[in-house]
C-alpha positions in Angstrom: 64.1 19.1 -106.1 66.4 20.2 -108.9 70.1 20.2 -108.9 71.6 23.4 -110.2 75.1 24.3 -111.1 77.7 23.1 -108.6 75.5 20.4 -107.2 73.4 22.9 -105.1 69.8 22.0 -104.3 67.4 24.6 -105.3 64.2 24.5 -103.0 61.9 27.3 -104.0 58.7 26.0 -102.4 56.0 23.4 -102.8 54.8 22.1 -106.2 51.3 22.5 -107.3 50.6 18.8 -106.7 51.8 19.0 -103.1 49.6 22.0 -102.5 46.5 20.2 -104.0 47.2 17.1 -101.9 47.5 19.2 -98.7 44.3 21.1 -99.4 42.5 17.8 -100.1 43.6 16.3 -96.8 42.7 19.5 -95.0 39.2 19.4 -96.5 38.6 15.8 -95.6 39.6 16.3 -92.0 37.6 19.5 -91.6 34.5 18.0 -93.2 34.7 15.1 -90.7 35.0 17.5 -87.8 32.2 19.7 -89.0 29.9 16.6 -89.2 30.9 15.6 -85.7 30.1 19.1 -84.3 26.7 19.2 -86.2 25.7 15.8 -84.8 26.8 16.8 -81.3 24.8 20.0 -81.4 21.7 18.1 -82.7 22.0 15.5 -79.9 22.4 18.3 -77.2 19.2 20.0 -78.6 17.2 16.7 -78.5 18.5 16.0 -74.9 17.3 19.5 -73.8 13.8 18.9 -75.2 13.6 15.5 -73.4 14.7 17.1 -70.1 12.1 19.9 -70.4 9.4 17.3 -70.9 10.6 15.2 -68.0 10.7 18.2 -65.7 7.1 18.9 -66.6 6.1 15.3 -65.7 8.1 15.6 -62.5 6.1 18.7 -61.5 2.8 17.0 -62.3 3.8 14.0 -60.2 4.9 16.2 -57.3 1.6 18.1 -57.4 -0.3 14.8 -57.6 1.5 13.4 -54.6 1.0 16.6 -52.6 -2.7 16.7 -53.3 -3.0 12.9 -53.0 -5.2 12.5 -56.1 -5.0 10.3 -59.2 -3.3 7.5 -57.3 -3.8 3.8 -57.1 -3.5 1.9 -53.9 -0.9 -0.9 -54.2 1.6 -2.8 -52.1 5.2 -3.0 -52.9 6.5 -6.5 -52.3 10.2 -7.1 -52.0 11.6 -10.6 -52.2 15.1 -12.0 -52.0 16.4 -15.2 -53.7 16.5 -18.1 -51.3 14.3 -16.5 -48.7 10.6 -17.3 -48.6 9.5 -14.4 -46.5 8.7 -11.3 -48.4 8.7 -7.6 -47.3 5.3 -6.0 -48.0 5.1 -2.2 -47.9 1.6 -0.5 -48.4 1.4 2.6 -50.4 0.2 4.4 -53.5 1.4 4.6 -57.1 1.2 8.0 -58.9 1.5 7.8 -62.7 1.8 10.4 -65.5 2.0 9.9 -69.2 3.3 12.1 -71.9 4.7 12.0 -75.4 8.2 13.1 -76.2 9.2 13.3 -79.8 6.5 10.9 -80.9 7.2 8.3 -78.2 4.8 7.6 -75.4 6.4 7.7 -72.0 4.8 6.7 -68.7 6.5 7.4 -65.3 5.2 6.0 -62.1 6.2 6.8 -58.5 5.6 4.6 -55.5 4.8 6.6 -52.3 4.8 4.5 -49.1 2.0 5.1 -46.5 3.1 6.6 -43.3 
């Protein structure tokens, strides 16, 4: 601010330094937000790929259960702390394996006998 004649304040606008500082702050904030949006989009895309693969495994398991093939006969044993008697449920285990983004995943489902 400069004082002119008669002690009047002469405000004509921002100085070059103030404009450069404002632009720098704006660039820093906008680059942080851009990185946040880019990472979020990548994570959403990866999640979608994983869900598609899991749906495929679920379809295979449901088909395996309906045809009653590729299963292993097992008993499910449920025990509670402090109680010696166990609950034993006969049934079958259906399993499927797949690879999602380089990681092996195995999903098993226990189906009780009727």
